[in-house]
C-alpha positions in Angstrom: 33.8 35.2 4.1 35.1 31.9 3.4 35.8 29.6 6.1 38.6 26.9 5.7 37.3 23.6 7.2 40.7 22.4 7.4 42.2 25.2 9.3 39.0 25.1 11.8 39.5 21.4 12.6 43.3 21.9 13.1 42.6 24.9 15.5 40.0 22.7 17.4 42.5 19.8 17.5 45.4 22.1 18.8 42.8 23.2 21.6 42.1 19.7 22.4 45.8 18.8 22.9 46.4 21.9 25.0 43.6 21.0 27.4 44.8 20.0 30.9 43.5 19.4 34.4 43.6 23.3 34.9 41.3 24.1 31.9 38.0 25.3 33.0 34.7 23.3 32.6 33.3 26.0 30.4 36.3 26.0 28.3 36.2 22.2 28.1 32.5 22.4 27.1 33.2 24.9 24.3 36.0 22.8 23.0 33.7 19.6 22.8 31.0 21.5 21.3 33.2 22.9 18.6 34.7 19.5 18.2 31.5 17.8 17.5 30.5 20.5 15.2 33.5 19.8 13.0 32.9 16.1 13.1 36.1 15.6 14.7 37.6 14.7 18.1 41.2 13.4 18.2 41.1 12.1 21.6 38.1 10.1 22.2 38.4 6.4 23.2 35.9 3.5 23.2 36.1 3.4 27.0 38.5 4.7 30.0 40.2 1.4 30.1 41.5 1.8 26.6 43.0 5.1 27.2 46.9 5.2 27.5 48.5 5.9 30.9 52.0 6.7 30.0 53.7 10.2 30.8 53.0 11.8 27.7 49.2 12.0 28.6 49.5 13.2 32.3 47.2 16.2 32.4 45.6 15.5 29.2 41.6 15.4 28.9 40.2 12.6 26.8 36.7 11.5 26.2 34.9 8.1 26.6 32.5 7.1 24.0 31.1 4.4 26.2 29.7 6.7 29.1 30.2 10.3 27.5 32.6 11.3 30.3 35.7 13.5 30.2 38.7 12.0 31.8 42.1 13.4 33.1 45.3 11.4 33.7 46.9 12.7 37.0 50.2 10.6 36.9 51.8 8.2 34.8 50.9 4.6 35.2 47.8 5.6 37.3 44.2 5.6 36.2 42.0 8.2 34.4 39.7 10.1 36.7 36.1 11.5 35.7 36.0 15.3 35.2 32.4 15.9 33.9 29.6 14.0 32.0 28.9 15.4 28.4 25.4 14.9 27.7 25.2 13.2 24.0 23.6 15.2 21.4 19.7 14.8 21.4 18.3 13.1 18.2 17.1 15.3 15.7 13.6 15.1 13.8 13.8 14.2 10.2 10.9 13.2 7.6 13.3 10.5 6.5 13.4 7.5 9.0 16.5 5.6 10.0 14.9 2.7 11.9 11.2 1.7 10.8 8.3 2.3 8.5 4.7 2.0 9.7 1.2 1.5 8.0 -1.8 2.1 10.3 -5.6 1.4 9.9 -6.9 0.7 6.4 -9.4 -1.2 4.2 -10.6 -3.9 4.2 -11.1 -4.8 8.2 -10.3 -5.0 10.9 -8.7 -1.6 10.0 -7.2 -1.1 13.6 -3.6 -2.8 13.0 -0.6 -0.8 13.4 2.3 -2.7 11.3 6.1 -1.8 11.3 8.8 -3.1 9.2 12.7 -2.5 9.4 14.7 -0.1 7.1 18.0 -1.7 7.9 17.1 -5.0 6.4 14.4 -6.3 4.2 11.7 -8.3 5.7 8.1 -8.6 6.8 6.1 -6.3 9.1 5.0 -7.2 12.4 1.6 -6.2 14.3 2.9 -3.8 17.2 -0.6 -2.3 18.1 -4.0 -1.1 17.3 -5.7 2.4 16.9 -9.0 2.9 19.0 -11.4 1.8 16.4 -11.6 0.4 12.7 -10.8 3.2 10.4 -9.6 3.7 6.6 -8.7 6.9 4.5 -6.6 8.0 7.8 -3.9 10.6 7.4 -0.4 9.8 8.8 2.3 12.0 10.4 5.3 11.5 12.5 7.0 13.5 15.2 10.3 12.5 16.8 8.6 10.4 19.3 5.1 9.5 18.1 3.1 8.4 14.9 -0.2 10.2 14.4 -3.4 8.8 12.7 -5.9 11.4 11.8 -9.3 11.6 10.4 -10.6 8.8 8.1 -13.9 6.7 7.8 -16.5 6.0 9.1 -17.8 9.5 9.6 -17.3 9.4 13.3 -13.7 9.3 12.9 -13.2 12.1 10.5 -12.1 14.9 12.9 -10.3 12.7 15.6 -6.5 12.4 16.1 -4.8 9.3 17.7 -1.2 8.8 18.4 1.0 5.8 19.2 4.7 5.9 20.7 7.6 4.9 18.5 9.7 3.9 21.5 7.6 1.0 22.8 5.3 -0.9 20.7 1.5 -0.6 21.6 -2.0 0.7 20.9 -2.6 4.3 20.0 -4.4 6.8 22.4 -7.2 9.0 21.2 -6.0 12.8 21.7 -8.5 15.4 22.5 -7.3 17.6 19.6 -10.2 17.9 17.0 -9.4 18.5 13.2 -11.6 21.2 11.1 -14.4 19.1 9.9 -16.7 18.2 8.9 -15.0 15.5 6.7 -11.3 14.7 6.7 -10.8 11.6 4.9 -8.4 10.5 2.1 -6.4 13.6 2.8 -2.6 14.4 1.9 -0.1 15.1 4.7 3.1 17.3 5.3 5.2 17.4 8.4 7.6 19.6 10.3 9.2 18.8 13.5 6.3 20.6 15.5 3.4 20.3 13.3 1.2 18.0 11.2 -0.3 19.7 8.1 -3.4 18.2 6.3 -4.8 19.3 2.9 -6.6 18.0 -0.1 -9.1 15.5 1.4 -12.3 14.1 0.1 -14.4 16.1 -2.5 -17.6 16.0 -0.1 -16.2 18.7 2.2 -16.0 22.6 1.9 -12.6 22.4 3.7 -11.1 20.0 1.0 -9.1 22.9 -0.7 -8.0 24.2 2.8 -4.5 23.7 4.7 -4.8 23.0 8.3 -2.3 22.0 10.9 -2.2 20.7 14.6 0.6 20.8 17.2 2.3 17.5 18.1 3.1 19.0 21.6 -0.4 19.9 22.8 -3.9 19.0 22.7 -5.1 22.1 20.9 -7.7 21.8 18.2 -6.4 22.2 14.4 -6.2 25.6 12.9 -6.6 26.6 9.3 -3.5 28.1 7.6 -4.4 28.8 4.1 -6.2 27.5 0.8 -5.9 26.5 -2.8 -8.8 26.7 -5.1 -7.0 24.6 -7.8 -5.4 21.9 -5.6 -6.6 18.5 -6.4 -8.6 16.4 -3.8 -7.2 13.0 -2.8 -3.7 14.3 -3.6 -0.5 13.2 -2.2 1.6 15.3 0.3 5.2 15.9 0.5 7.6 17.9 2.9 10.7 19.7 2.2 12.4 21.6 5.1 10.6 24.7 4.5 7.4 23.8 2.4 4.6 21.5 2.1 3.5 20.0 -1.2 0.2 18.7 -2.7 0.7 16.7 -5.9 -1.6 15.0 -8.5 -5.3 14.3 -7.4 -8.8 13.1 -8.3 -10.1 13.5 -11.9 -6.8 13.0 -13.6 -5.0 16.1 -12.1 -1.3 16.1 -12.5 -0.6 19.8 -10.6 2.3 20.1 -8.1 1.4 22.9 -5.4 3.3 24.1 -2.6 3.0 26.5 0.6 5.3 27.8 3.2 5.2 26.0 6.5 3.7 28.6 9.0 0.7 30.0 10.6 -0.6 31.9 7.5 0.3 30.6 4.1 -0.9 30.7 0.5 -0.5 27.6 -1.9 0.7 28.2 -5.3 0.8 26.2 -8.6 4.6 25.4 -9.3 4.3 22.6 -12.0 2.9 19.4 -13.2 3.9 15.8 -13.1 4.5 13.8 -16.3 1.4 11.7 -15.9 -1.8 12.2 -13.9 -2.5 10.0 -10.8 -4.3 9.8 -7.6 -4.4 7.4 -4.7 -0.6 6.9 -5.2 2.1 6.6 -2.4 4.2 9.7 -1.6 7.9 9.8 -0.6 9.9 13.0 0.5 13.7 12.9 0.1 15.0 16.2 1.9 18.6 14.9 1.4 18.6 15.3 -2.3 15.7 17.8 -2.6 13.0 15.7 -4.3 9.3 14.5 -3.9 8.2 11.3 -5.3 4.8 9.9 -6.4 4.7 6.2 -6.8 2.0 4.2 -8.4 -1.8 5.2 -8.4 -4.8 5.2 -10.3 -5.1 4.1 -13.0 -2.9 0.9 -12.1 0.7 2.0 -12.9 4.2 1.0 -11.6 5.5 4.5 -12.7 7.7 6.7 -10.1 7.6 10.3 -10.8 9.6 12.9 -8.9 9.8 17.0 -8.8 12.4 19.2 -7.2 12.1 20.8 -4.0 14.7 23.4 -4.9 13.3 24.8 -8.1 9.8 25.0 -9.1 8.9 23.3 -12.5 7.6 20.2 -14.2 8.3 16.6 -12.7 9.9 13.8 -14.4 9.9 10.1 -14.6 12.2 8.6 -12.2 11.9 4.8 -12.4 9.4 1.9 -11.9 7.9 0.0 -9.0 8.6 -3.7 -8.8 4.7 -4.3 -9.2 2.1 -1.9 -10.4 -0.2 -0.7 -7.5 -3.7 1.1 -7.8 -5.7 2.3 -5.0 -4.4 4.0 -1.9 -1.0 2.5 -1.3 0.9 3.7 1.6 4.2 5.7 1.0 7.0 6.6 3.4 10.9 6.8 3.1 14.1 6.1 4.7 17.2 8.1 4.2 18.2 6.3 1.1 14.8 4.6 -0.1 11.2 5.3 -0.9 8.5 2.6 0.3 5.2 1.8 -0.8 3.1 -0.8 1.2 -0.3 -2.3 0.6 -2.7 -1.4 -2.2 -6.0 -2.7 -3.1 -6.0 -6.4 -2.5 -2.2 -6.4 -1.8 0.0 -6.7 1.4 3.2 -6.2 -0.6 6.0 -3.9 0.8 8.1 -2.3 -2.2 11.2 -0.1 -2.0 12.9 2.0 -4.7 16.5 3.7 -4.2 16.4 7.6 -4.6 20.2 7.5 -5.8 19.5 6.1 -9.2 16.7 5.0 -11.7 16.8 1.3 -10.5 13.5 -0.5 -10.7 11.8 -1.1 -7.3 12.2 -4.4 -5.3 9.7 -6.7 -3.3 11.2 -6.6 0.4 8.5 -7.9 2.3 4.8 -8.0 3.3 2.4 -6.4 5.7 0.5 -8.6 8.1 -2.6 -8.3 5.9 -3.7 -7.1 2.7 -4.9 -3.6 3.0 -5.1 -0.3 1.2 -6.2 3.4 2.4 -3.7 3.4 5.5 -1.7 6.1 7.0 2.1 6.1 6.7 4.9 6.8 9.4 8.6 6.4 10.0 11.2 6.9 12.7 
């Protein structure tokens, strides 16, 4: 069945116009919910003070955007009276940030710094906190409220998970959750709203070609969800809305592997990048349906991409402003991919998802470092 958005919006606007002081609260809530879903609400004002008080509006129900209250006008020339508070829609999780990118830990030392930089305007990063102890080759995840820094070197850190709050700058806390060891370092990450996934870490561990996940909302230990014998170690990770990906890898691998998010999954080989790479930066563009691999070893400025919607070979997308080598940190906003740091570099670069323009230098981390973990909000 085909739904006409024009007719739907017209119907919602008619219900809004017909609402008055005798309309039930339940019906008002239904109208507002429908209007928000259709991205239209004809009678919303910046504030109650901006609402008209002429006789034509007596009995009408209007909404104030400043305080999220519904108001009714009882008499001409009078004032608008509140009816009910409409809670704003809660923010939704997205792998693509809208506010800030983060780089945490890294090498060389001190290896504890949490840097963040703005997405809205180009600029340098600021030091906003520290993790509990120096580490590198860490793995990054992002929930709606926290950044997670997992695993890494030295060996005492390999199975630990730390987290820091996005809402307030500060140090990371050590969680009680433990990853499946023995060696979780240099791994790739994929994320959903509720879980962080880890795969393809260092070649000195039997779990290197396994997929494991941990829940953001609890301190429960990580659980194994699947494996892939052919997946490369030191690969990079990506996230579509439904699948995690592992791309490239150590020893000149160019494979692209994917697995469905869930408690039990099988990873499959779905294509190859146009060139081999490892230690590159990864970016996920769920809006347009692509995963990106930027830079990597051997030193290159190449940006490759592959489709989330159809399996197959990746293609060349564009070039970074400056070639990067070992373990650059990759993250993404809704419109751009970012790489931050690399071997002997503190540079922050970005490139657009929408076209093949060459990347630009947009700022610096607080210190030169590589092998960090990435986050975004």
